[in-house]
C-alpha positions, -999 to +999 in steps of 0.1 A: -677-662+456-658-630+461-672-618+494-704-603+507-721-578+484-720-542+494-746-516+485-735-489+462-753-460+447-761-463+410-736-446+388-744-426+357-722-450+338-743-481+346-756-498+315-793-494+310-813-526+304-809-535+268-773-522+265-754-540+238-726-558+258-708-562+291-678-542+299-647-554+318-653-528+346-689-539+351-679-576+353-652-567+378-676-547+400-700-577+399-674-602+408-660-581+436-695-576+450-697-539+448-730-537+429-762-534+448-775-569+456-805-576+434-801-541+418-806-532+382-769-535+372-766-569+388-798-582+372-786-568+338-753-586+341-769-619+351-793-617+322-765-610+297-745-639+310-774-663+310-787-653+275-755-651+255-728-676+249-705-648+239-712-627+270-708-658+292-674-664+276-663-628+282-676-629+318-656-662+324-624-647+308-626-617+332-632-641+362-602-662+352-580-630+348-590-619+383-583-653+398-549-655+381-540-620+394-551-630+429-530-662+427-500-641+416-503-618+445-506-647+469-475-663+454-455-631+458-467-628+495-456-663+502-423-662+483-412-629+497-426-637+532-442-603+534-464-612+563-438-631+582-429-616+616-392-609+624-374-637+642-372-614+673-410-614+675-411-652+670-387-655+700-408-631+721-438-652+712-420-684+722-411-669+756-445-654+762-436-618+762-459-606+734-494-591+739-523-615+733-531-598+700-495-602+687-494-638+698-527-644+681-513-631+649-482-654+651-504-684+659-527-675+630-497-670+607-481-703+615-511-725+622-538-713+598-517-697+570-493-726+574-460-706+570-433-733+570-406-707+572-419-693+605-427-728+618-391-738+612-379-707+630-401-715+660-388-751+660-352-737+661-361-713+689-378-741+709-346-762+704-326-734+718-307-727+686-298-693+672-296-689+634-258-693+636-260-724+657-283-743+634-271-768+608-245-758+582-242-723+597-228-739+629-201-756+609-193-724+590-191-704+622-167-730+638-145-730+606-144-692+606-134-691+643-106-717+636-092-699+606-094-665+623-075-679+654-049-695+631-044-662+612-041-642+644-016-667+658+006-666+626+004-628+626+015-624+662+048-645+657 
């Protein structure tokens, strides 16, 4: 569920068979796949979870905590657009002036990740609009130009 298991040397802190209860750290190591696959620690955790309702509930609470943290991190990445390329890179991608690797990242980001923000930017770029020429900003730009021209005209009289 959390990725391929990696082999790790046994630590001195690993619970021996027959230890009284699971620890949060051991459950996290199990869920993140860092314990040796089929090793003593992994077998011990499985036996605890399978044999005790209390241990199973503890295990599930740690799993839910980890999943909630992962969702929170994903949410921050999406809301803050941490992985979004700058608009200049999106323009370079549109005009074909990026390397293949850079274009691959942008395609992945827009198509596979499904970033609506970058997809909208690419649509604007394809339509030939700059950020100030799009929608309400275009109207604000025109109003600013009119009011500035009127101000300068009044001032020069």
